[in-house]
N, C-alpha and C positions, 0 to 999 in steps of 0.2 A: 874827149871821152877817154876814160881808162877803165880798169877793172872794177872800180868802186863807184862809178856813176854811169848814167845813161840818159839819152835825150828825153825830155819831158813829153815829146810827141808820142812816145810809146804808151803813155798813160791814157791818151785820148781814146785810143781804140777800145781799151778796157772799159772806160767810163761810158763811152757811147753804147757799148753792149748792155751795161747796167740800165741806162736810160731806155733803151729799146725794150727791155723786159719790164719797164714800168716802175723801177726803183729810183730812189733819191740817192745820189752818190756822195753827198756832202758828209754824211756820217762816216763813210768809208775813208774819205780823205782825212778826217780828223783822227781816226784810229791809225792810219798809216803815217801820221806825223807830217802831212803835207799841208802847209798853212796858206796856200794860194789856190786859185782855180786853174788847173792845167788846161781846161777847155777854152780859156780866154787868155790869149797872150798879152792882153792889155790890162789884165786884172792886177790889183795892188800886190806887190811882192812877187810877181811872176818870175820864175827861174827857168832857164833853158835846159837845165839838167837837174836830176834828183839823185839821191844816193841809192846804192844797191839795196840797202836795207829798207828804204822807203818803198821802192818798187816791189820788193819781195812781200812786204806787208800788204800792199795794195793788191798784188796778184793773188795772195792767199785769201784775202777778204772777198774778192770778186769770185774766185773759184768756189769758196764755201757757199756763197750766195746763189750761184747759178748752176753748179754741176748737177744737183739732184733733178733739175728740170730738163736739162738738155744733154747731159753727159758730154758737153763740149762739142757735140757733133752737129753743127748747124750747116747742112749741105748748101754749097753755093756761097757761103760767106767767107770772110777772111779768117785768119787763125783766131780761135777762141780760147779762153783760159783752160777749159777742161780738155782740149784736144791734145795738148802735150802730155798730160797725165795718161790718157787713154793710149796714145802712141807708145809710151814707155812700156805699158803692160803688154802691148802687142809684140814688141820686139824682144822682150826679156828672155824668151825661150830660144832665141837664135844661137847657133853654135859659135859664131864668130862675128867680128865687126862688119865684114863685107855683107853677110846676110842681113844683119840688123839695119844697115844703111839702105839696102834694097827694100826691105819691108817698110821702113819709115817713108821712103819715097812712094811706095804703093799706097800707104795710108793717106798721105797728103794729096796724092793724085785723085784718090777716090772722093775725098770730102771737101776739097777747097779749090777755089778758082786759080787760074794760072799763076798769078804773081805770088801766091802763098805756097806754091808747090816747090819741092826740091827734086833734083835729078842727079843721077850718079853715072859716071862714065869711067871705064878702065882703058887707059891709053898706054900701051906698052908697060913701062915700069912705074907709071904714075896713075894715081886715082884722083878723080875730080868730083867734087860734090859742090853743088851750087843751086841757084834759083833757075827755074826752067826758062825764064825770059827776063828782059829788063824789068825791074820792079817799078810799079807805079808809073809805067810809061816813060821811065827815065832813059836818056840816051847819053852818048859820050859828050854832047855839047853842054851838059849840065854838070855841075861840080858834085863829086861824091860827098855824101852826107854822113854824119856820125851814125845815123840809123842804118845805113847800108853796112857800115863796118861792124856795128854791134850784132846784126843778124848773123853774119858769117862767123864772128867770134864765138857766139853762143853755141852754134852747131859744132865748131871745132872743139870747144871745151867739153861739150856733152859727149862727143866721141871719146875724148880722153878719159872722161869719167867712166864710161861703159867698160873700157878695157883696163882701167886702173893704171894707165901709163901715159905720159905726155907724148903726143904725136908731133913730130917735127915737120913743119910745113916747108914745102919746096918753094912755092910761090902763092900769092893771093892776087886775084884779078877782080877788077871792077869795070862795069860797062861805062860808067861816067868818067869824065875827065878828072885829072888830079886836082886836089884842093889848091887854091892860090897860096895859102899859108904854108911856108916851109916847116913851121912848128907842127902843124897838123899832119903833114906828110910824114915827118919824123916820128910823131906819136903813133901813127898807124903801123909803121914798120916795127916799132918797139912792141906794140900790142901783139902782133903776129910773129915777131922774131924771125922775119924773112923778107925777101923782096916783094914789094907791092907794085903791081903794074895797073895802069889805068887805060881807058878807052879800049877795052877788050870786048869779046863777044858777050860775056855775061859775068855776073858776080859769082866767084867760085874759089874754093880752096883746093890746092893740089898737094898730095903727099905720096910717099912711097907705098907701093901696093903690098909690101910685107905686112903692114898694119892690118890689112883686111883679114888676115888669117888669125889675128889675135883673138882668143876667146873672151867672151863677156865674163866679168868677174863678180857680177852682182846677183843677188837673190831677191825674191819678192820682199823679204824683210828689209834688206838694205835699200831697196827702191822706195819703200814706204818712208823710211827715214829721210832719204834724199828729197822726196816730194814735200815733206812737212816744212822744209826750209827753202825749197827751190823758188827762184833761180839763184839764191844767194851763194850756194856752194860753187856754182860755175863762175860767178863773177869775182870771187876771191881766190880762184884756183891758180896755183903757180904754173908758169910755163917752163919750169926747169926741165932740162933734157936728160933723162936717165931712162931711155926707152926700155931696157931689158931688166930693170930693177924689180925684183920680187917684192922688195920693201914698198915700192910705190903702189903696186897692185893691192897689197894687203891694206895699206893706208886708205886706199879708195874704198875698199869694202867696209872698213871700220867707220868711215864717214865723219860727219861734223856734229850730228845730233846724238847725244848720249842720254837723252831724257828717258828713253825706254830701254836702256841697257845697250850693250854692244855685242856683235857676233862672237860666239865662243870659238875656241881653238878647233873643235871638231867641225863646226860649220865652215870655217875658213879652209880647212884641208879638203872638205868635200867640194867646195866651190872651185878650188884649184885642181881638183882631181889628183891629189897628192897624199901619200901616206904621212902620218904624224912624224915618224922618225926622219923621213926625207925632208919635211918642211923645217923641222928643228935644225937639222944639219945644214940646210941651205941658209937659214937665217943666221946661224952661228958663223958661217963662212962670210956673211956680209956684216959681221960684227954686231949683231943685235939679237933680240929674242922677241917672241910674241908679246909678252907682258910689257917689255920696254916700248914696243911700237904702240900699244894701247895707251900707255902713259904719255908718250910723245904726241899722239893724235889728240888726246884730251887737252894737253897743254897748248898745242898749236891752234886747236879750235877755240879755246878760251881767249887766246891772244887775238885771233881774228875777230871774234865778236867784240872784244874790248876796243880794238883799234878801229874797226870799220863800221860800227853800228851805234845806234842810240839806245840800245837795250839797257835796262837797269842791271846792276851787278847781281841782284837777286834773281832776275830773269835768266841771266847767263848761267848762274849756278844751277838753275833748274835744267837748262839745256845740257849742261855737263853731267846731269844725273845725280846731283847733290840735293838731298831733301833738306839738309841743314846748311844754310849759307856760310856759317862759320867754318864748316869742314872744307868748303870750297876755298875760303880765304887761306886756310892753313896749307892746303895742297898747292895753291897757286904760288904762295910765298916759297914753298919748298922747290917748285919748278923754276922760279925766276928770281928769287931773292927779294921780291916786292909783293905787297898785297895787291889785289885787283884795282882798288882805288888809287894806290900809288902809281901803278903801271899806267892806268888811263890818264892820270894827271900828267905824267911825264911825256906821254905820247902827244897830248894836246899842247903842252908847252913847246915841244919840238916842232910841231906843225905850225904853231904861231910864230 
């Protein structure tokens, strides 16, 4: 598993929910670009993993289908598609990350059974966030699976997104024993960029408590943009460590989806509780400007979509806010020296 793929088993819980509500999931699979039956591991063409974009398409389709009926709050069940959306709105008004994590824990404790709940502990200089108990009845005598790793990784990346800054992890713990494969163990350490320990009390991430005081940098508008393409932005998020960078926080607020415009300078200053002259001065000190950051975010988002998805170039142009695809082609060539088609072709050739 890496940031661009995840286990197919994650699809099964979503499709089971669709079936429970009396719908046929095959049309959803077709729209999502999944050409096998994830519910049957022996089906023709079955794959153990799917791409981040395929999962995102499926997630959004299921969410659209079910959220008006249940709002994702099915008490006593596992995590449902709409639950994450509702939890986001519940924590958006929190003044800092610590309060947001506590509120998220309260949300999951209220609506979901034990294995879906998350809990938070503060231990001296370290903060711990993880699952309340061993998930799915797993214990240290069974090997850690990619699903366990993915669950913690998504929470970590979500917290990074909330504060607009990478959170450097001290350690990651899993209740199960280490994978037999050295390659998998190395891949997990690269994913979290820290020491990973196995046969611990629970699955959890540990990080410095200073991050708990970081303010949330997002507004309802930026949250709506995030949710339109979630969980894709989390899966392609960089783990680069620049904890105190104002640039990183502004980039997070600008986001990946430009189809409905982007936050203006006044909205950014308001979210950061900073005057316009102060923000300009601080950005200049970091060698950039607000307009430059907007252009760079647009460029990076376009590159991410071209590199990591199966979206058409015209669809990507729309996500970038271009009503005329030819204008997107001109801008992209100005940014990279290549047209979108040339860039995608070069990436595929390198991958091959």
